[in-house]
C-alpha positions in Angstrom: 0.1 0.3 0.0 1.4 3.2 -1.1 1.5 6.3 1.6 -1.1 7.9 -0.6 -3.4 5.0 -0.1 -2.4 4.7 3.7 -3.5 8.3 4.1 -6.9 7.8 2.3 -7.5 4.8 4.4 -6.7 6.3 7.6 -9.1 9.6 6.7 -12.1 7.2 5.5 -11.4 5.4 9.1 -12.0 8.5 10.7 -14.9 9.5 9.2 -16.3 6.5 10.1 -15.4 6.4 13.6 -16.6 10.0 14.0 -20.1 9.0 12.7 -20.2 6.3 15.3 -19.9 8.6 18.2 -22.4 11.0 16.5 -25.0 8.5 16.1 -25.1 7.9 20.2 -28.1 9.2 21.6 -28.2 11.9 24.4 -28.9 9.2 26.9 -26.3 7.1 25.7 -23.8 10.1 25.7 -25.0 10.9 29.4 -24.6 7.2 30.7 -21.0 6.8 28.9 -19.8 10.3 30.6 -21.0 8.8 33.9 -19.3 5.4 33.7 -16.2 7.2 32.3 -16.1 9.2 35.5 -16.3 6.1 37.7 -13.9 4.1 35.7 -11.2 7.0 35.5 -11.5 8.7 38.9 -10.6 5.5 40.6 -7.0 5.2 38.6 -3.9 6.3 40.4 -3.1 8.8 37.6 -6.3 10.6 38.3 -5.8 10.4 42.3 -2.6 11.7 42.6 -3.2 14.6 40.1 -3.8 18.1 41.0 -4.0 19.9 37.8 -5.8 18.2 35.3 -6.6 19.6 31.8 -9.8 18.3 30.1 -11.6 19.5 27.0 -15.2 20.5 25.9 -17.2 18.3 23.4 -18.4 19.6 19.9 -18.3 16.5 17.6 -19.7 13.5 19.8 -16.7 12.8 22.0 -17.1 11.3 25.3 -17.9 14.0 27.9 -15.4 14.7 30.6 -17.6 17.2 32.3 -18.5 14.8 35.3 -15.1 14.2 35.8 -14.4 18.0 36.1 -17.2 18.5 38.4 -15.7 16.0 40.8 -12.2 17.3 40.5 -13.5 20.7 41.3 -15.3 19.1 44.3 -12.0 17.2 45.5 -10.1 20.9 45.5 -8.2 19.9 42.2 -7.4 22.6 39.3 -8.9 22.3 35.9 -7.7 23.5 32.6 -8.7 23.8 29.2 -7.2 23.9 25.7 -7.0 27.1 23.7 -5.6 27.8 20.5 -2.2 29.2 20.7 -2.3 33.0 19.3 1.3 33.1 18.4 1.8 29.6 17.1 -0.4 28.1 14.7 -1.5 24.5 15.5 -0.4 24.6 18.7 -2.1 24.7 22.3 -1.9 26.6 25.4 -3.8 25.7 28.6 -6.0 28.1 30.6 -7.6 27.8 34.0 -11.1 26.4 33.9 -13.7 26.8 36.7 -17.5 26.7 36.8 -17.5 30.8 36.3 -14.5 31.1 33.9 -15.4 33.5 30.9 -15.8 31.8 27.9 -15.4 32.5 24.2 -15.9 30.4 21.2 -12.7 29.9 18.7 -12.3 29.6 15.0 -14.0 26.1 15.4 -17.0 27.1 17.4 -15.4 25.5 20.4 -16.1 27.4 23.7 -12.7 28.0 25.4 -11.4 30.3 28.3 -11.0 33.8 27.1 -7.4 34.7 27.0 -8.0 38.3 27.8 -8.8 37.5 31.6 -6.6 34.4 32.2 -2.8 33.3 32.1 -1.9 30.3 30.4 0.1 27.7 32.5 3.3 25.7 31.2 2.2 22.5 29.5 4.7 20.9 31.8 3.3 22.0 35.1 0.2 20.1 34.3 0.1 16.6 36.0 -2.7 14.9 33.9 -4.0 15.8 30.3 -7.3 14.0 29.4 -7.6 14.4 25.4 -10.5 13.2 23.2 -9.5 10.3 20.8 -11.4 9.5 17.3 -10.1 6.0 17.6 -8.0 3.5 19.6 -6.9 -0.1 19.6 -5.9 -2.5 22.7 -2.4 -1.5 22.4 -2.8 2.2 23.1 -2.6 3.4 19.3 -4.4 6.4 18.8 -6.4 8.1 16.0 -6.8 12.0 16.7 -8.9 14.7 14.7 -5.9 14.9 12.1 -4.7 18.2 13.3 -1.8 17.4 15.4 -2.4 19.9 17.8 -1.8 17.7 20.9 1.4 16.1 19.4 3.1 19.2 18.5 2.2 20.6 22.1 3.5 17.8 23.9 6.3 16.7 21.5 8.7 17.7 24.2 7.7 14.6 26.1 10.1 12.5 23.7 12.7 14.8 23.9 16.3 13.4 25.9 16.5 14.9 29.3 12.5 15.7 29.4 12.4 16.0 33.3 8.7 16.8 34.2 5.9 16.0 31.7 2.0 15.3 32.3 0.7 11.7 31.8 -1.3 11.8 28.8 -5.0 9.8 28.9 -6.8 9.3 26.0 -10.9 9.2 26.3 -13.3 7.6 24.1 -16.3 5.6 23.7 -16.0 1.8 23.7 -17.5 1.9 20.2 -14.5 3.7 18.9 -12.1 0.8 19.6 -10.6 -0.9 16.5 -8.7 -4.2 16.0 -5.4 -2.2 14.9 -4.3 1.2 14.3 -1.2 2.1 12.6 1.2 4.7 14.4 3.3 7.6 13.0 6.8 8.5 14.3 5.5 11.9 15.6 2.5 10.4 17.6 2.9 11.0 21.3 2.3 7.9 23.2 -0.3 7.8 25.9 0.1 6.2 29.2 -3.8 4.9 29.0 -7.1 5.0 27.5 -10.2 5.2 29.4 -13.6 4.2 27.9 -17.2 4.3 29.3 -16.3 0.2 29.7 -12.7 -0.1 30.9 -9.3 1.6 31.5 -6.6 0.5 29.1 -3.1 0.5 30.4 -0.5 1.2 27.7 2.8 1.7 29.2 
């Protein structure tokens, strides 16, 4: 298979998996979010973390909002990704609370208004929960194709990296496939949490 054919195949699979999660009903999404919280919040990676980055849904992703609510109740700090204003294709992370002032970015996704909040260094985060389009049991993942998280957290793979957050992918179990190819630039995940189980990948 040529690189062009592989790219086309990956694009088609991404469309199929996105459609799977879009077809979930509101009730199914709510139940998935609830079970995800129960599964993730008993993991050591969550229990030991004080600074947690999450995301807001806009395309049928599994919703981590219940995780955020529990984190706030436990006195943990939460952060959301914001499109970097000076580095296209990169993310920065701003504080998020129930009273945070929000605005929509160019994709229509709400994010903290950077005029009122200061970003934190990405290495200072303890745990980053990122949305997946697809995954397999070995921890290989498929994102949305933009490479935002890969670019932002590429430093994790550099020699001499002393401190870095743990990256955990979140997805509906229906987004799991038998095998996903990996690219050299893919940042490895420490685990994947679905609405049915937690997959340890490292």
